[in-house]
N, C-alpha and C positions, 0 to 999 in steps of 0.2 A: 504494500500500500504506500509506504513512504517513497519507494522507488518511482511509483507512478506519479505521485504528486510532484516530485522534483523534475521528472521528465516534462510534465505539463508546464511547470514554471519556466523551464528552460525554453520550451517552444514559444511561450508567451513573450519571453524576453527577446527571443530571436525574431519573432514576427510581430513587432509592435504595430498595432492597428492605428491608423490615422483616424482621428475623429472628424466627422463632418462639422464645420463651423455652424454655430447658431445663426440663422438667417432670419431677419424680420420679414414682415409682409411686403416690404418694398424691395426685397432681394438684397438687403445690405447685411454684411457680416458685422454683428454687434461688437465683437472684440476689436476688430480692425477699426471700426468707427470710433470707438472710445480711445484707442491708441493714437489714431490720427488727430483727434481733437486735442488730446493731451499734448501731443508733439507741437501742434500749431500754437497752443496756449503758452507752452514753455518757450518756444522761439519768439513769441510776441512779448516775452518778459513778464507774463502774468504770474509765473512761479519762479522761485529761486533755485529749486532743485528738481531733478527728474522724479524723485520720490514724491514730492508734493504734487506735482502734475499728475502722476500716476494715481495717487490716492484720491485726488479730487475728481478724477474721471472714471474711477472704478476699473483701472487696468494695472498692468505691472510695468516695472521699469524697462525690461527688454522690449516691450511693445512701444513704449515712448521713444526709446533709442532708435528702434526700427522706423517709427513714424518720422522722426527727425531726418533720418537719411532719405526717406522717400520724399518728404517735403523739399529738402534741399535738391534732390535729384530733379524734381519737377521744376523748381525755380531756375536751376542751371541749364536744363536742357529743353524745357518747354514740353517735355514728354510726360504725360500723366497716365500712360497706359499701365505701368506697374501698380500705381495706386488704385486704379480702376479695377484691376484684377484682384487685388487684395481686398478691397472694400466689398466686392461682389462674391468673395469666397472662392474664387477660382485659383488662387495662389496663396500660399502661406506668407504671412507678413514678414516673418523672419527670413524666409527664402528670398523674397523680393528685395529686402534690404541688403542681404548679402550680395545679391547681383549688382546693386547700385553702389555699394559701399566704396569700391575702388575708385570709381570716377569722382564721387563726392569728396573723398579724402584727398585725391590729387588736386582737385580744384580748390578745396579749402586751404591746402598747403600753398598753392600758387597765390591765392589772395593774401596770405600772411607774409609772403616772401618780400624782401626789400626790392626796390626798383632796379638796383644793379643786377640782382639775380634774375628778375623778369627780363631785363634787357639781354642778359646772357642766354636765357632760354630762347628768345626770339632769334638771336644770332645763330645758335646751335641748331635749331630746328628749321631755320629758313622761313619762319613765319613772321607775321607782322602783328603788332599790337593795334588792334582796331577797336579798342574799348571806349574811345570818345570820338565825337565828330572831328575834332582837331587832329587826332592821330590818324583817322581815316583820310583826311585831306592831305596830311603830310605824306602818307604812304602813296596816295594817288599821284601826288606831284613827283614822287621818287620813281614810280614805274611808268608814268605817262598816261594820258587820257585814253589812248588806243587800247592799252592793256587793261585799263580799268573797264572800258566798254566791253572788250572781248571776254574778259574773265568774270566780270561781275554783273554787268547790265544785260548783255546780249542773251545769256542763258535764261534771263527772266522774260525778255520780250521776243526772242526768237530770231533776231537779225544781228549779224556781227557788224563791225565797223566798215567792212567792204560791201555791205548790202546783201550778203549771202545768208540763206536760211541756215541757222545753226543746227538744224536737224539733218542736214545733208552729211553724208559720210566724209570724214576728214576735216570738218570745220570745228574750230575751238568751241568748247562748251557742250559738245554732244556726249 
């Protein structure tokens, strides 16, 4: 009998069943909704600690941390699809946050870097700092209006600086 009980316990530990999230009548995962609300409140400065935000919204600290990553991911990329999947119970909140975490950490670190480090980054990667209208203009002057048109404008309007359709093979922007 004891042997049978331990075999069952081992099998249960080996095959942990994922629980379906509690979904309300509107199709919203309640735990994710609470975690996201707590994260937004924390980021807005409503709470001093993650624990306070979690307790006030009836969730746990890991959900607040995950919510913070998802909110930052949304703000940085404009992509709210991960949050949408989490809130509708299609994806685990912790899983989604893990997927977005690397990009969020990278961009958070970049924001905290001194300007000399950012300048070195742009030089090393061959990219430009286009964070302000003034920097966009400075870069545009550096590369010239033809390249600005061919690389940035024509893909949006469909015609390059020579009047060719950008959808033709071999034309820049295709």
